[in-house]
Structure formats: C-alpha cells, structure tokens
C-alpha positions as CSV (number, residue, x, y, z in Angstrom):
1,X,-0.2,-30.4,11.1
2,X,-3.5,-28.8,12.2
3,X,-5.3,-30.2,9.3
4,X,-3.8,-33.7,9.8
5,X,-4.8,-33.5,13.5
6,X,-8.3,-32.5,12.6
7,X,-8.6,-35.5,10.3
8,X,-7.4,-37.8,13.1
9,X,-10.0,-36.5,15.5
10,X,-12.8,-36.8,12.9
11,X,-11.8,-40.4,12.1
12,X,-11.5,-41.4,15.8
13,X,-15.0,-40.0,16.4
14,X,-16.3,-41.7,13.3
15,X,-17.4,-38.4,11.8
16,X,-15.4,-38.5,8.6
17,X,-17.6,-39.4,5.6
18,X,-14.9,-39.8,2.9
19,X,-11.6,-38.4,1.5
20,X,-11.3,-37.1,-2.0
21,X,-9.0,-34.8,-4.0
22,X,-10.2,-31.3,-4.2
23,X,-8.5,-28.3,-5.8
24,X,-8.8,-25.0,-4.1
25,X,-7.0,-21.6,-4.0
26,X,-4.9,-21.9,-0.8
27,X,-3.4,-18.7,0.6
28,X,0.4,-18.8,1.2
29,X,2.8,-16.5,3.0
30,X,4.2,-13.9,0.5
31,X,7.7,-14.4,2.0
32,X,8.2,-18.2,2.6
33,X,5.3,-19.5,0.5
34,X,4.0,-21.8,3.2
35,X,0.3,-22.3,3.5
36,X,-1.6,-19.8,5.7
37,X,-4.1,-21.3,8.2
38,X,-7.0,-18.8,8.6
39,X,-8.2,-18.4,12.2
40,X,-10.5,-15.9,14.1
41,X,-8.8,-13.3,16.2
42,X,-9.6,-9.9,17.8
43,X,-8.4,-6.9,15.7
44,X,-8.6,-3.2,15.6
45,X,-10.7,-1.5,12.8
46,X,-11.3,2.0,11.5
47,X,-14.8,2.8,10.4
48,X,-14.3,4.0,6.8
49,X,-17.7,5.0,5.5
50,X,-17.7,8.6,6.9
51,X,-14.1,9.1,5.7
52,X,-14.8,7.8,2.3
53,X,-17.9,10.0,1.7
54,X,-15.8,13.2,2.1
55,X,-13.0,11.8,0.0
56,X,-15.4,11.1,-2.8
57,X,-16.7,14.6,-2.8
58,X,-13.2,16.0,-2.9
59,X,-12.7,14.3,-6.3
60,X,-16.3,14.7,-7.7
61,X,-16.3,18.4,-7.0
62,X,-12.9,19.0,-8.6
63,X,-10.9,19.7,-5.4
64,X,-8.6,16.8,-6.5
65,X,-7.9,15.9,-10.1
66,X,-6.6,12.6,-11.6
67,X,-4.3,12.4,-14.6
68,X,-5.2,10.5,-16.7
69,X,-8.8,11.1,-15.7
70,X,-9.7,7.5,-16.4
71,X,-8.3,6.6,-13.0
72,X,-11.0,8.6,-11.4
73,X,-13.4,5.7,-12.1
74,X,-11.1,3.2,-10.4
75,X,-10.9,5.6,-7.4
76,X,-14.7,5.7,-7.2
77,X,-15.0,1.9,-7.3
78,X,-12.7,1.6,-4.3
79,X,-14.5,4.4,-2.4
80,X,-18.0,3.3,-3.2
81,X,-17.3,-0.3,-2.1
82,X,-15.2,0.5,0.9
83,X,-15.1,-1.7,4.0
84,X,-13.9,-1.0,7.5
85,X,-10.1,-1.1,7.7
86,X,-8.3,-3.6,9.8
87,X,-5.4,-1.5,11.1
88,X,-3.8,-3.9,13.6
89,X,-0.9,-6.2,12.7
90,X,0.9,-8.9,14.7
91,X,4.4,-8.2,13.7
92,X,7.5,-6.9,15.5
93,X,8.0,-3.6,13.8
94,X,5.6,-0.7,13.5
95,X,3.8,2.1,15.4
96,X,2.3,0.6,18.5
97,X,-1.4,0.9,19.0
98,X,-2.0,3.3,21.9
99,X,-4.4,1.0,23.9
100,X,-4.0,-0.3,27.4
101,X,-6.0,-3.0,29.3
102,X,-6.2,-3.4,33.0
103,X,-5.6,-6.8,34.5
104,X,-7.6,-6.0,37.6
105,X,-10.9,-4.4,36.3
106,X,-10.7,-5.3,32.6
107,X,-11.0,-1.6,31.5
108,X,-9.6,-0.9,28.0
109,X,-8.3,2.7,27.5
110,X,-7.1,4.3,24.3
111,X,-5.0,7.3,25.2
112,X,-2.6,9.9,23.7
113,X,-0.1,9.7,26.6
114,X,1.3,6.6,28.3
115,X,-0.7,6.0,31.5
116,X,0.9,5.0,34.8
117,X,-2.3,3.6,36.2
118,X,-5.7,2.4,35.0
119,X,-8.0,5.4,34.4
120,X,-11.0,3.4,35.8
121,X,-9.7,1.8,39.0
122,X,-6.2,3.4,39.4
123,X,-4.5,0.0,39.4
124,X,-0.9,-0.1,38.1
125,X,-1.5,-3.6,36.6
126,X,-2.0,-2.3,33.0
127,X,-0.7,-3.9,29.8
128,X,-0.2,-2.2,26.5
129,X,-1.8,-3.8,23.4
130,X,1.0,-5.8,21.6
131,X,-0.3,-5.0,18.1
132,X,1.2,-2.4,15.8
133,X,-0.5,-0.3,13.1
134,X,-0.7,-1.3,9.5
135,X,2.1,0.4,7.6
136,X,-0.4,2.1,5.3
137,X,-1.9,3.8,8.3
138,X,1.3,5.8,9.0
139,X,1.8,6.3,5.3
140,X,-1.6,7.9,5.1
141,X,-0.4,10.6,7.6
142,X,2.8,11.2,5.7
143,X,1.8,14.5,3.8
144,X,1.4,16.4,7.1
145,X,3.0,14.3,9.8
146,X,6.4,14.8,8.3
147,X,5.9,18.6,8.5
148,X,5.4,18.8,12.3
149,X,1.7,18.3,12.6
150,X,-0.2,18.6,14.9
151,X,1.8,21.7,15.6
152,X,1.3,24.7,13.3
153,X,4.9,24.7,12.1
154,X,6.3,27.0,9.3
155,X,7.0,23.9,7.2
156,X,3.3,22.8,7.5
157,X,2.1,26.2,6.6
158,X,4.4,26.4,3.5
159,X,4.3,22.9,2.1
160,X,0.8,21.6,3.0
161,X,-1.2,21.0,1.0
162,X,1.1,20.3,-1.9
163,X,0.3,20.7,-5.6
164,X,1.2,17.4,-7.2
165,X,1.5,13.7,-6.2
166,X,3.2,11.3,-8.7
167,X,2.6,7.7,-8.1
168,X,1.7,4.3,-9.6
169,X,-1.8,2.9,-9.9
170,X,-1.0,-0.2,-7.8
171,X,-1.2,1.9,-4.6
172,X,-4.1,4.2,-5.7
173,X,-6.3,2.9,-2.9
174,X,-3.7,1.7,-0.4
175,X,-1.9,5.1,-0.3
176,X,-3.5,7.8,-2.4
177,X,-7.1,7.3,-1.2
178,X,-6.1,6.9,2.4
179,X,-3.9,10.1,2.3
180,X,-6.9,12.0,1.0
181,X,-9.2,10.6,3.7
182,X,-6.8,11.2,6.6
183,X,-5.8,14.7,5.3
184,X,-9.4,15.8,5.1
185,X,-10.3,14.3,8.4
186,X,-7.3,15.5,10.5
187,X,-6.5,18.8,8.7
188,X,-9.7,19.7,7.0
189,X,-7.8,20.1,3.7
190,X,-7.0,17.8,0.8
191,X,-3.3,16.9,0.9
192,X,-2.7,17.7,-2.8
193,X,-4.3,19.2,-5.8
194,X,-3.4,16.9,-8.7
195,X,-2.6,13.1,-8.8
196,X,-0.5,11.9,-11.8
197,X,-0.7,8.2,-12.3
198,X,2.4,6.9,-14.1
199,X,3.0,3.6,-15.7
200,X,4.7,0.7,-14.1
201,X,7.8,-0.7,-15.8
202,X,7.3,-4.5,-16.1
203,X,9.3,-7.3,-17.6
204,X,8.9,-8.3,-21.3
205,X,6.0,-10.7,-20.4
206,X,4.0,-8.0,-18.5
207,X,4.9,-9.4,-15.1
208,X,5.6,-7.0,-12.2
209,X,9.3,-7.0,-11.4
210,X,10.1,-8.5,-8.0
211,X,13.1,-9.9,-6.3
212,X,11.2,-13.2,-5.6
213,X,10.5,-13.7,-9.3
214,X,14.0,-12.9,-10.3
215,X,12.8,-10.8,-13.3
216,X,14.2,-7.4,-12.3
217,X,15.8,-5.5,-15.2
218,X,18.7,-3.4,-13.8
219,X,18.7,-0.1,-15.6
220,X,22.4,0.5,-14.7
221,X,23.4,-2.7,-16.4
222,X,21.3,-1.7,-19.5
223,X,22.9,1.7,-19.6
224,X,26.4,0.2,-19.3
225,X,25.7,-2.2,-22.1
226,X,23.7,0.0,-24.6
227,X,24.2,3.5,-23.4
228,X,22.1,6.0,-21.4
229,X,20.6,7.6,-24.5
230,X,19.3,4.3,-25.7
231,X,17.8,3.5,-22.4
232,X,16.1,6.9,-22.2
233,X,14.8,6.6,-25.7
234,X,13.3,3.1,-24.9
235,X,11.3,4.5,-22.0
236,X,10.2,7.6,-24.0
237,X,9.0,5.5,-26.9
238,X,7.1,3.1,-24.6
239,X,5.7,5.6,-22.2
240,X,2.0,6.3,-22.7
241,X,0.0,8.0,-19.9
242,X,-1.6,5.3,-17.7
243,X,-0.2,2.4,-19.7
244,X,2.4,0.0,-18.4
245,X,5.8,-0.5,-20.0
246,X,7.0,-3.9,-21.0
247,X,10.8,-3.5,-20.9
248,X,13.1,-6.0,-22.6
249,X,16.7,-6.1,-23.6
250,X,15.6,-6.3,-27.3
251,X,13.7,-3.0,-27.0
252,X,16.7,-1.2,-25.6
253,X,19.0,-2.8,-28.2
254,X,16.7,-1.5,-31.0
255,X,16.8,2.0,-29.4
256,X,20.6,1.7,-29.3
257,X,20.7,0.9,-33.0
258,X,18.5,3.9,-33.8
259,X,20.6,6.2,-31.7
260,X,23.7,4.9,-33.5
261,X,22.2,5.8,-36.8
262,X,21.5,9.3,-35.7
263,X,25.0,9.6,-34.3
264,X,26.5,8.4,-37.6
265,X,24.3,10.7,-39.6
266,X,25.4,13.6,-37.5
267,X,29.0,12.8,-37.8
268,X,28.8,12.4,-41.6
C-alpha cells in the first residue's frame, strides 16, 4: 500500500515520468513471505573491529584450531571483512537492552541495574528501551554465562574453557566467531580449543531441510522402514569431513540391501 500511495502522490504532483516492468530481488519475510518494506530506524550497534582483531590472532597463532582446516579460510574471510553488529531487534521475546531514556531531560543511560530515577536530573519519568538483543548475542555468551559467570563459580573453573566444539558450517560466523570474540573480551580466554565442522544432512537435491520447504527426511521413519543399521551405514558411507550429505530414500534402501547380504552371508 505504501508503494501504491507513493505512486498516487507522484502522479498528482505530475512528477511521475513513466511506468515500466522491472524485475528486482525483493526481500520477503522468512515466515509469511510478504514483501518487506525497508525503512530507516535507530538501532543499537556493537563496534566489532577490536573484537575481531583478537579473534583472528587466536586462530592464526594456534590457540584455536579448525577441523577440517580448510574452514579456517572461511573464518578469516568473515573476520577480515567484519562490519559493526546491529544487536537490537523489534520483537516481543528476548533479552531486553539495558538502556533508559529520560522524558524530562532527554538523558540516555545504559546501566547494569534498573534505575528508579534519571542519573542526570533525578526525574522518575524514565522509560526503558523497548528493543531486545539479537538472539546470537546471548548465544555468544553461552560458553561461560551458563556456568555462573561473572561469578567465579566451581562450574566455571572446571568446564571453561572447554576442549571441543562440534557444529555446522552454516553458523560458523553467527555463533562460533562471536563466541570466540565474546569469550576473549569478557573472560580473557578462548572458549574452546578445537572446532570440528561437521556436514549438514540435506535432501537428495542438496537443499537444506526445512519445515517450510516440506523436504525434511525423518530418520525415525527411515529406521522403521529399512532398519537402524541401514540408516547408520548410509550416513557412514556418505560422511566426508566438511562435505554435506545428500540423503535420499534410495540411498538408505541400497544400504539396507547391502546389510541384508551381510546378514544372509553370516547366517549361511
């Protein structure tokens, strides 16, 4: 409707030169698929360059290792081209941003504790920022926040840093790199020693399995139909470090046939 209204205004002011079909990549909502209208708004950002510099050193100097090592190059590409991180979100659920503005003097305060009055003018007419943090912000704190940090708890002393993180490549930057940056900045220690990047199990056409696409292959159904050993063998045969798996019913069926031959040979 905003676009239609804009056309009406341009036409009424005789500022519209012409109309013609034009194909472009229009952004859509990932949930309802309606077009997203870009607009300027005030947001909260984290300055990332200082955090990224130390995170790069942690890998280049061997403090953190990637397996397969080829993913180290991808990590560097993200880190070397990093931009400031917009951490504010306009959604209902999330960790609230600890910022308050004063309606009387306009002072903006970012505080650890909830204030009763404005720190600048002592007015009680203060309002908390309605935005919440990006979910990846709290996820970046996960390795130590779940262990009682910032308190020096027994769990934190025993389990942080950990030895191994196992994850998929699709969240290498969104989660892994940010955990490294936050861990180094807030605890002065890397959150883990080794990062093992495993494959993603995709559908037979190489598409990521999602509920919206309707292409999810249920492993329980495959095991009920072909047997657990056949399903395990399929994954074992297809699993190559750092390479995605294209899983199909035909592959599991072929594994079932092979397992059946082994079973029959053993019985004979």
